N, C-alpha and C positions, 0 to 999 in steps of 0.2 A: 503494499499500498505504500508505503514512505517511498519507495523506486517511482511507484505510479506518480506521486504528488511533486517528485522533484523533477518529474519528465514533463507534465504540465507546465509550471513554472519555466524550465527552459521552452518550452513551445511558445508560451507567455512572453518571455523572454527576446525570442526569437522574433515575434510576432512586431511585437514594439521595436524592436529594429528597423523590422522593414517599413513599419510606419513612418518612424524617424524619417529613413532615409527615404521614404516617399515624399516625406512633406518637405524634406532637403531640395528634391528635386523638382518638387510643385514650385517652391519660392523659388530657385534657381531659374526654372523656366518661364516663371512669371517676370523675371527681371530683367531676361531676353526678349520677351514679347515686350514690355513698358519700355525699352530703350529703342524700341523700332520706332515706337511713334514717340518720340521725344521733341520732334519739328511740333506736332500738331500740341503738345500739351505745353508747349513754349509759349504757341499762340493763345492757348486758353489763357493761362496765367497772366498774360500780358493785357488781353484783353478785360478781363475781369473785373478790376480795379477801378474802370470808365464807370463803371454801372453803380458806383456809390461815389463818385465825385460829386461834392457840392452837397450831400446830406449831413446832418449832424453825428458828432463825432458817438453818439448812443446809439444812432442808428447802423452804422458800418457794418460794424459784425452781425448782428439781428441779419441784416439785408442776404450779406455773405454766407450766412449759416444757411437759410434756407434756399439760395442758391445751389450750395452744394448738398441738400438734402433732395431736392430736385434731382441735381444730377445723377447720385445715386442710384435714384430711384426708375429714372433713365435707364441706366447700364445695367441694374439690377433686373429691373421686372418687363422691361422692353427689350433693349437693343438683345441683350444676352440669353435668352428665350429662345429670338426669331434667329440671330446666327446660331446657334449648338441646332437647331433642327433643318436651319441651311446646309451648315457642314456635312449633318450624320444623313440626311437626305439628297439636298443636290448639290454636291462640293465643287461639282462645277462650274458653279455660278460663283464662286467666292471670289476668284481672280476676276470678271467682270464689274464685280460690285467694288472691288476694292479698287480700281482702276477708275470707276464713276465718283467714287468720293475723293481719289486724286485729281482728278478732273474740277472738282470743288473747291481743294485747294489751290491748285493752282489760281481758280478764278478768282479766289478773295484774295491771294498775295498778290497779282497783279491789277486786282480793282485799287488795292489799297495804294500801290505804287502810282499809278493812273491818277488816285484823288490827291495825292503827295503833290505829281505834275499840274495836275488842274490848280493846286491851290485851294480843294475842299477839305474841309475837316472832317475825315471817317469816322470821327468819335461817335459813340452811342451818347444817347439824352439821359443826363442825369437823374438821378431820385432828388427832384428838387426839392420836394418837400417831406414833411414826417409822415409816417403813416400816409393811410388812405388810397384814392385810385391809383394815382400816378405810381406810388411806388407798388402796390400789386404791377401795375403793366411792365415797369420796369424787369421785377422780378421774373412774371411769366416771359417776357423776352429773353431775357439771359438765359432760362431755362432751355426757350427751344433754341437757341443758337448754341446753346451745350450740347443740346439733342445731336446735333449735327456733327458737332468736332467728337463727340464721345462717340457716335456711332463709327466714324473713321476710327478711332483710338481701339476699338473692339475689334474691328475686321484687320487691322494691321496686326492686331495681338492674336487673333485669330489664325491668319496665315502661319504664325511665327510657331503654333502647336498642331495644325490641323493633322496631323500625323500621330497626335498623341488618342489612346485611347477615350473613350465618353466623356469618362468619370473625370479623368485626369484633367481631359479642356475642361472641363465645366467649372472645375476647380481653381486653376489656374487663371480662368476669366475672371472669376469668381474674385482673387485675389491681386490681379492687375485693374480690375475696377475701382476694390476699395482703395487701393493703395495710390493709384492714381488721384481720385477723386481727394483722398488726405493731401497727398503729394500739391496739388493746384490751387486748391481752396486754403490750404494751411499757408503756403506762401502768397498766397492775395491775401489772405488778415493781417500777416505779420506785414506785407508792404503797406497795405491800407493804413494802420497802425503805427506806421515809422514816426512820421511824422508828429504825432503824437509826443511819441515817446523821445523825439530831438526837442519837441518845446519842452518837454518836462527838464531834460537833462539841462535846456539852454537858461532856466531860473535858477539854476543850482548857484551855489556861492563860488563852487570853484571856477577859477578863468578857464583852464583847462575841459572841464567838464561842458562847460559854454559854450567852447568853439565846437565840442566834438557836438552837442547838440545843435547849434545853428548849422553844422557842418551835415548833419540828418536832414534838416527840414531843407534846405538848400538842395541836398542831392538827390532826393526821392524824384521830382520832374524829371532828372537826366538817365536815372534809373527804369523808370517807367518807358520814357523813349526809347533808352537803349531795347529792354525787353521787346518792345513795338517793332522796331526796326529787325532784330533777330526773328521774333516771331514769323515776320514778313519771308525773311531770307528763308528761315526753317520751313515754311507753307512751299514755297518756290521748290525749294534743293528735293523733300521730303516726296511732296507729289509730284515731281518731275520723274525723280529714282523708281516710284512705283511704279509709274505708266511705262519706263523702261525696261524693268524685269517684268511687267504685266505682258507685255507685248513679246518678247520672249516665251514665256511660259505659255501665252496664247500661240504661239505660231507651233509649240512642241503638243498643245493639246489637239490644234485644229488640223496637224501635219503642214502647216504653212509655213516654209521655212523663211522665205522675205519679211514675216513678220518680226523676228529675232534679228535682222541685220543691226538696225540700230544700238543694239544692244552688245551684239557680237564686235562691231567696232568700235566701241566705248570700253569692252572688255579688254579687246586688243591693245589698244593706246595705253590703257591701265597696265597691264602687265609689259608691253614695251617698254616703259617709264620703267615701271620695278626694277626689270632687270637693267636696263641701262645705268641706272644709278644706285651704286651700292650702298650708299649713307642713308640716302633719303629717300629709296627709292619708295617703301612704302606709303610714305607719308605723300609723295608728289604723284605716283598713282592715284591714292584715293583722293586729293584735289582736282585728277584728272575728270575722274568719275563725276564728282558732286560738281565739280562748274557744268560738267557737259550734262548732267540732271537738271539743273537750276535753268540752264540755256533752255532745256524741251519744255521747262515747269512755265518759263516765262512765253513763250511760245503759246503754248497751249493756253495758257492766262489771258493772254493778249487776245487769240482766237474766242476765248467764251468771253472775256468783256466788251469785243465787238459784238457777237452776236446780243447780250443782253441790255448793252447802252448804247450803243454808236451807231449801230446798223437802225434804220429807219422803223424794222419791226420788233426792234429789242424793246424791253418793257420798262427801260430806265431811259431812255434816247435820250444820246446829249449830256447824258447825268450822272458819273458814276456812283454819285453818293447814292442816288435815289432807288428807295424799292419799293 
């Protein structure tokens, strides 16, 4: 009996080790999948603080919390079940769906570039009053925008773990959904409250603390501007790269070799530079791929902007800021 008990304990220990290893694998896979969506995450982080511009300090974090909860509901209750069913029963549609989302990313990035060239302010309307209908409108609008970005994040993550078993795939995507939401809206909360922290430090007795606080207050607009620029660049790069790889994958799936021509060309350039330059070959090769992806993103985005805003049949003819 004792031997049987010890054998059972050994089995339990082995199962516990296996479960722990599985958790580690899920965490690692979720991390890899989340990194693939970094461009969308940066843009999401850069966009969201604009929704609380102009509100009282007491309402900033409650509004961000409401948007974060709406984002998490979007990911877990709507997007996750939909893409899991898709991956299980119609996996052939994952690449086209990913490319549609990539085209939207390129469009968003190119639209912001076009608005900057035209001198239009592409920012979101602030929640100018505390509570009431205006705040409700801003929160619901932010959640709708986040739905599109969240959908792209989740599909990108799904593409990375499409070969995993169904349960592991679901758990990985749950980890990605929660982790990305906490990361984005935690960072947003820190950003929007940083000026308050700086103001607090600027009122302290120490001159060094005062300078530090004033530096925070003055530096936050620059940080937001930098995040906005990085977000636009990341959207064009990530969107273009997804399209580049997607064309190659579609060519293989449909047995149409010419669809992969652009990917193969860029890949050959990357490999040639990687082997030609020994010390920095890897970095330069990555830069070649990145620049080529960004150029493709700009071209596709420019076409989408023309269709949506510039051409006579576009919904915002002549006004890239109009929706």
